[in-house]
C-alpha positions as protocol buffer text, in pm:
chain_id: "A"
residue {
  index: 1
  type: MET
  ca { x: 1162 y: 23 z: -9736 }
}
residue {
  index: 2
  type: PRO
  ca { x: 1229 y: 41 z: -9359 }
}
residue {
  index: 3
  type: ARG
  ca { x: 1022 y: -162 z: -9119 }
}
residue {
  index: 4
  type: HIS
  ca { x: 757 y: 5 z: -8911 }
}
residue {
  index: 5
  type: PRO
  ca { x: 830 y: 31 z: -8543 }
}
residue {
  index: 6
  type: GLY
  ca { x: 533 y: -173 z: -8433 }
}
residue {
  index: 7
  type: GLU
  ca { x: 574 y: -451 z: -8701 }
}
residue {
  index: 8
  type: PRO
  ca { x: 707 y: -778 z: -8534 }
}
residue {
  index: 9
  type: ASP
  ca { x: 1020 y: -952 z: -8656 }
}
residue {
  index: 10
  type: GLN
  ca { x: 908 y: -1289 z: -8524 }
}
residue {
  index: 11
  type: HIS
  ca { x: 582 y: -1478 z: -8460 }
}
residue {
  index: 12
  type: ALA
  ca { x: 491 y: -1807 z: -8294 }
}
residue {
  index: 13
  type: GLY
  ca { x: 141 y: -1967 z: -8312 }
}
residue {
  index: 14
  type: THR
  ca { x: -66 y: -2276 z: -8346 }
}
residue {
  index: 15
  type: HIS
  ca { x: -242 y: -2383 z: -8648 }
}
residue {
  index: 16
  type: ARG
  ca { x: -465 y: -2705 z: -8651 }
}
residue {
  index: 17
  type: GLY
  ca { x: -278 y: -2823 z: -8337 }
}
residue {
  index: 18
  type: VAL
  ca { x: 70 y: -2770 z: -8489 }
}
residue {
  index: 19
  type: HIS
  ca { x: 295 y: -2520 z: -8313 }
}
residue {
  index: 20
  type: PHE
  ca { x: 501 y: -2315 z: -8557 }
}
residue {
  index: 21
  type: SER
  ca { x: 753 y: -2034 z: -8528 }
}
residue {
  index: 22
  type: LEU
  ca { x: 839 y: -1762 z: -8780 }
}
residue {
  index: 23
  type: LYS
  ca { x: 1132 y: -1531 z: -8773 }
}
residue {
  index: 24
  type: GLN
  ca { x: 1238 y: -1262 z: -9010 }
}
residue {
  index: 25
  type: ASN
  ca { x: 1537 y: -1348 z: -9224 }
}
residue {
  index: 26
  type: ALA
  ca { x: 1829 y: -1127 z: -9298 }
}
residue {
  index: 27
  type: ALA
  ca { x: 1714 y: -1095 z: -9661 }
}
residue {
  index: 28
  type: LYS
  ca { x: 1442 y: -837 z: -9695 }
}
residue {
  index: 29
  type: GLY
  ca { x: 1092 y: -978 z: -9748 }
}
residue {
  index: 30
  type: TYR
  ca { x: 1183 y: -1342 z: -9647 }
}
residue {
  index: 31
  type: TRP
  ca { x: 1092 y: -1530 z: -9326 }
}
residue {
  index: 32
  type: ARG
  ca { x: 1228 y: -1854 z: -9177 }
}
residue {
  index: 33
  type: TYR
  ca { x: 975 y: -2096 z: -9037 }
}
residue {
  index: 34
  type: ALA
  ca { x: 986 y: -2415 z: -8836 }
}
residue {
  index: 35
  type: TYR
  ca { x: 712 y: -2663 z: -8717 }
}
residue {
  index: 36
  type: THR
  ca { x: 687 y: -3034 z: -8625 }
}
residue {
  index: 37
  type: ILE
  ca { x: 429 y: -3291 z: -8753 }
}
residue {
  index: 38
  type: ASP
  ca { x: 459 y: -3651 z: -8644 }
}
residue {
  index: 39
  type: ASP
  ca { x: 809 y: -3604 z: -8494 }
}
residue {
  index: 40
  type: LYS
  ca { x: 941 y: -3460 z: -8829 }
}
residue {
  index: 41
  type: VAL
  ca { x: 1075 y: -3113 z: -8812 }
}
residue {
  index: 42
  type: ARG
  ca { x: 988 y: -2900 z: -9117 }
}
residue {
  index: 43
  type: SER
  ca { x: 1176 y: -2582 z: -9177 }
}
residue {
  index: 44
  type: GLY
  ca { x: 1236 y: -2350 z: -9458 }
}
residue {
  index: 45
  type: ARG
  ca { x: 1179 y: -2005 z: -9600 }
}
residue {
  index: 46
  type: VAL
  ca { x: 872 y: -1815 z: -9729 }
}
residue {
  index: 47
  type: GLN
  ca { x: 842 y: -1479 z: -9903 }
}
residue {
  index: 48
  type: GLY
  ca { x: 613 y: -1213 z: -9776 }
}
residue {
  index: 49
  type: ARG
  ca { x: 675 y: -850 z: -9710 }
}
residue {
  index: 50
  type: LEU
  ca { x: 399 y: -843 z: -9456 }
}
residue {
  index: 51
  type: PRO
  ca { x: 412 y: -1064 z: -9146 }
}
residue {
  index: 52
  type: LEU
  ca { x: 47 y: -1179 z: -9182 }
}
residue {
  index: 53
  type: LEU
  ca { x: 119 y: -1290 z: -9547 }
}
residue {
  index: 54
  type: ALA
  ca { x: 418 y: -1499 z: -9422 }
}
residue {
  index: 55
  type: ILE
  ca { x: 201 y: -1642 z: -9141 }
}
residue {
  index: 56
  type: ARG
  ca { x: -67 y: -1749 z: -9398 }
}
residue {
  index: 57
  type: ARG
  ca { x: 189 y: -1916 z: -9624 }
}
residue {
  index: 58
  type: VAL
  ca { x: 320 y: -2126 z: -9326 }
}
residue {
  index: 59
  type: GLN
  ca { x: -30 y: -2214 z: -9245 }
}
residue {
  index: 60
  type: MET
  ca { x: -86 y: -2325 z: -9601 }
}
residue {
  index: 61
  type: ARG
  ca { x: 230 y: -2540 z: -9581 }
}
residue {
  index: 62
  type: ILE
  ca { x: 96 y: -2703 z: -9262 }
}
residue {
  index: 63
  type: ASP
  ca { x: -224 y: -2778 z: -9426 }
}
residue {
  index: 64
  type: ARG
  ca { x: -57 y: -2937 z: -9712 }
}
residue {
  index: 65
  type: ASP
  ca { x: 158 y: -3162 z: -9484 }
}
residue {
  index: 66
  type: MET
  ca { x: -129 y: -3262 z: -9275 }
}
residue {
  index: 67
  type: ARG
  ca { x: -320 y: -3375 z: -9595 }
}
residue {
  index: 68
  type: ASN
  ca { x: -13 y: -3580 z: -9721 }
}
residue {
  index: 69
  type: ARG
  ca { x: 98 y: -3731 z: -9396 }
}
residue {
  index: 70
  type: ASP
  ca { x: -96 y: -4054 z: -9436 }
}
């Protein structure tokens, strides 16, 4: 399934004061993410065909790391 012309292949944003970046991976439907909490860089891969789904999954990981940082 080809990408639509207006669909972004990368995204950067802020969630709960944490800046994150998201970039489409070479594997179809996967995205690479990176963010920093308390001087610890977190990076990995999430699955999501739609960019908004991948963004939401990264936000959920940020929420989980914010809860578990103490």
